[in-house]
C-alpha positions in Angstrom: 5.2 28.3 -26.9 3.2 27.5 -30.0 1.1 24.6 -28.9 -0.2 23.7 -32.4 3.3 23.6 -33.9 4.5 21.6 -30.9 1.7 19.1 -31.4 2.5 18.8 -35.1 6.2 18.3 -34.5 5.6 15.6 -31.9 3.3 13.7 -34.3 5.9 13.9 -37.1 8.9 13.0 -34.9 7.4 10.3 -32.7 8.5 6.7 -33.0 6.5 3.8 -31.5 7.5 0.4 -30.1 5.2 -2.2 -28.7 5.3 -5.0 -26.1 3.1 -7.3 -24.2 1.1 -5.4 -21.6 0.0 -6.3 -18.1 -3.3 -5.4 -16.6 -6.8 -5.6 -18.1 -7.4 -7.6 -21.3 -7.8 -11.2 -20.2 -6.1 -13.8 -22.4 -5.7 -11.1 -25.0 -2.8 -9.7 -22.9 -0.8 -12.8 -23.4 -0.8 -12.7 -27.2 -1.1 -9.0 -28.3 1.4 -6.2 -28.0 -0.8 -3.5 -26.5 1.8 -1.7 -24.4 3.1 1.4 -26.2 6.5 3.0 -25.8 6.6 6.4 -27.5 9.9 8.3 -28.1 10.4 11.7 -29.6 13.7 13.5 -30.2 13.8 16.7 -28.2 16.0 18.3 -30.7 13.3 17.9 -33.4 10.6 19.7 -31.4 9.3 22.8 -33.0 7.2 25.6 -31.4 9.5 26.1 -28.4 12.1 28.8 -28.0 15.6 28.1 -26.7 14.8 28.9 -23.1 11.8 26.5 -23.2 13.9 23.8 -24.8 16.5 24.1 -22.0 13.7 23.8 -19.4 12.4 20.7 -21.1 15.8 19.1 -21.1 16.4 20.1 -17.4 13.0 19.1 -16.0 12.5 15.9 -18.0 16.0 14.7 -17.5 14.8 11.3 -16.0 12.5 10.9 -19.0 15.0 11.6 -21.7 17.1 8.8 -23.0 20.8 8.9 -23.8 19.8 9.4 -27.4 18.1 12.7 -26.5 14.6 11.3 -26.8 11.7 12.1 -24.4 9.7 8.9 -23.8 6.4 7.7 -22.3 5.1 4.2 -21.7 1.3 3.5 -21.7 -0.5 0.3 -21.0 -3.8 1.7 -19.7 -6.2 0.7 -22.4 -7.0 -2.7 -23.9 -6.1 -1.8 -27.5 -2.9 -0.7 -29.1 -4.7 2.2 -31.0 -6.1 3.7 -27.8 -2.7 3.4 -26.0 -1.0 5.1 -29.0 -3.4 8.1 -28.8 -3.0 8.3 -25.0 0.7 8.1 -25.2 1.0 11.0 -27.7 -1.3 13.2 -25.6 0.7 12.4 -22.4 4.0 13.2 -24.1 2.7 16.5 -25.4 1.3 17.4 -22.0 4.5 16.4 -20.3 6.6 18.6 -22.6 4.1 21.5 -22.3 4.1 21.2 -18.5 7.9 21.3 -18.5 8.0 24.6 -20.3 5.9 26.4 -17.7 7.9 28.6 -15.4 6.4 28.7 -12.0 5.6 32.1 -10.5 8.0 33.3 -7.9 6.8 33.1 -4.3 6.2 36.3 -2.5 7.7 36.4 1.0 5.1 37.2 3.6 5.2 37.7 7.4 2.9 36.2 9.9 0.3 38.6 11.4 0.9 39.8 14.9 -2.4 38.3 16.1 -1.5 34.9 14.6 1.9 35.0 16.2 0.4 35.9 19.6 -2.1 33.1 19.4 0.6 30.6 18.7 2.8 31.8 21.6 -0.2 31.8 24.0 -0.9 28.2 23.1 2.8 27.3 23.7 2.6 29.1 27.1 -0.5 27.2 28.1 1.0 23.9 27.1 4.2 24.7 29.0 2.2 25.6 32.1 0.2 22.4 31.9 3.4 20.3 31.8 4.9 22.3 34.6 1.8 21.6 36.8 2.2 17.9 36.0 5.8 17.9 37.2 5.1 19.6 40.5 2.3 17.1 41.3 4.5 14.2 40.6 7.2 15.5 42.9 4.8 15.7 45.9 3.8 12.0 45.7 
């Protein structure tokens, strides 16, 4: 993955739409469109190979519209400009994270001492419960 090329392609292919935002801002919230909806066509992304593009489509399925656009909504900041910057960064981070292939887990076995300790604890608990049952039957 070429991160610089990916960032440049997102900046070129991104489209913004705006809406009234909830949250901080006081009366300004009721009259200004500070919420930002950012969409970027996945097919126009550069800097990713075919396998990485497939992974992006698979992992971000819930965040890709029917038009094939990855999207992010941001309403964290009080101004539209700051929300725009945050939205582009989040979209880039989301796409970059989707391309990362997690390392395969190595299977391991429990140590004999750990297993013995667990079984000893189970035996003690079982013994304690058995002692309670015998006391209850003599009453």
